[in-house]
N, C-alpha and C positions, 0 to 999 in steps of 0.2 A: 234844481233851482226852484221849481214850482212848489216843492214841499217846503223849501225855506220861506217862500212868500206866504204859503198857507200858515206856517208856524208864526210868521210875523203878524199876520192878520189875526190869528187866534190869540196871540200874545197881547195884541192891542185890545182885543175884546175882553180878555181876562183881566188886564191891568187897568182898563178904562182909558188907555192912551191909544188913540187911533192915528194911524198914518193917513195922510191925505190920500185920496184915491188917485191922485195924480202921481204921487210918489210910488204908490204900489204899481201903477201902470208903468211908470218909468222903469221901475225895477223889473217888472215882468218883461218889458221889451228888451231891456239890457240882458235879462236872463235868457231870452230866446236868442238874442244875438250871440250871446256867449255860451250857448248850450254845449255841454261836454267840456267846459273849461272851468277851472277853479283857480282863482288868482292869476289868470292868464296862462295857466299850464294845463295842457290837455288832461282829461280825467284818467285816461289809461296810464299816464306817467304816474299820477298819484296812486293809482291801484298797484302799479308795479313797485313804486316806492313802499307802499303799505305792505305788499307781499314780501319784499326784501327785508323790511324792518321786522316783520313777523317771523320770517325765517331766521334772521339774525338773533332775535330774542329767543326763539325756539332752540337754536343751536347753542346759544350761550347758557340758557338755563336748563335745557333738557339734554341736548346732544353731548355737551362736554361732560356732565356728570355721568351720563350713560356710558360714554367712551371711557371715562376714568374707571367706572365700575367694571366695564368689560375688560379693560386692561388689567385691573386688579384681579379679576376672576381668571383671566388668561395666565397671569403670573402665578396665581395660586394653583391653577390646574397644572402648569408646567412644573411648579415646585413639587406638587404631589406626584406628577409623572416621574420626575427625577428621583424622588424618594422611593417610589415604587420600583424604578429600575435598579436603584442601589440595593433595595431590599431583595429584589429578585436575584441580582448578582451575588449578594451575600448568601441567599438561600441556595443558589447554584454552587457557590463555593463550599458551603456546609455540606451539600449533597455530595460534591466531589470528595471532600475530606472523609465523610462517612463511608462513601464507597471505597476510597483508598484504605481506610481503616479496616473495613470489612474484608477486603481482599487480602490485606496484610494479616488480619486475624486468621483467615482461611489458610494462608500459606504457613503461618506460625503453627496452627493446629496440625496441618499436614506434616510439618517438620517435627512437631512433638510426637505425632503418631509414628513417623519414620524412626525417630530416635528411640521411642519406646520399643518398636519392633526390633531395632538393632540391639538395644540394651537387653531386651528379653532373650534374643538369640545368643548374645554374648554370655549372658548369665546362664542360660541353659547349657551352652557349650562348656562354660567353665565348670558348672555343676557336673555335667557328664564326665568331663576330664577328671575332676576331683574324685567322682565315684569310681571311674576306671582305675585311677591311681590307688584309691583306698582298697578297691577289690584286689588289685594286683598285690598291694602290700599285705592284705589279709591272706591272699593265696600263698605268697612267699613265706609269711609267718607260719601259716598252717603247714606248708611243705617242710619248713625248717623244724617245726615242732614234731611233725610226723617222723622226719628223718632222725631227729634227736631221740624220740621215743623208740623208733625201730632200732637205732644203734644201742640205746640203753637196754632194750629187750634182748637184742642179740648178745650184748655183753653179759646180761643176766643169764641168758641161755648157756653161753660159753662157761660162765662160772659154775652154773648148775651142772653142766655136762662134765666140767673138769672135776667138780666135787664128786659127782656120781662116779666118774671114771677113777678118781683117786680112791674113793671108798671101795669101789669094786676091786681095784688093783690091790688095795690094802688087804681086803678080805682074801683075795686069791693068794697073795704073798703070805699072809698070816697062816693060811691054811696049808699051803704047800711048802713053805720055807721051813728048813730044819735048823736046829741050833748050830750045826756046822756051817750052814749057809750064812747065818747071821754073823758068826765070828769072822768069816772070810770077808764079808761086806764091810764090817767094822774096821778090819785091818786095812783093807784097800782104801777106805775113806781116810783113815788117819795118815797113811802113806801119801796120799794125794795132797792132803793138807800140808804136809811137811814139804813136799815138792813146791807147792805154791809159795810157801814162806821163804 
């Protein structure tokens, strides 16, 4: 209040309008009487009202935009977190699929190896069986050919022996047979032919 009076006194001096000293004194007395009050309301209530008003303005112009910004930020962070979780779930799904495919590939490769071994064994067995059959056929053909050639050789030997025996007998007969023997053989042969007829 004193500062108000000083301001009024200074204002009067600056503008050339002076308040009477009595009015200033009256105001000063009233100010002393009403110290700590403005418009009849205690000063601390004005200070409290001023603080509440300041806080209200602060909340309206600063806190609400900050809250909205924080809320947007939180929503963005939650959205990113959700996207990250989805991407992680997708990556885990891909990892599982790749792992399953790798396991299936391993089992397929093992199956191919097993089939290859079995097919190789079967092919080897079949080839061995064919080779044995072919060897047996060749052996039988060779034995048959040997037997045929032996039989042919024996027949040839028999013919040669018969021819040699006939030649030797012919020579012996021709040497030792007389004309009388020849006539007698001829007569016997003719008589036998007649009997047969």
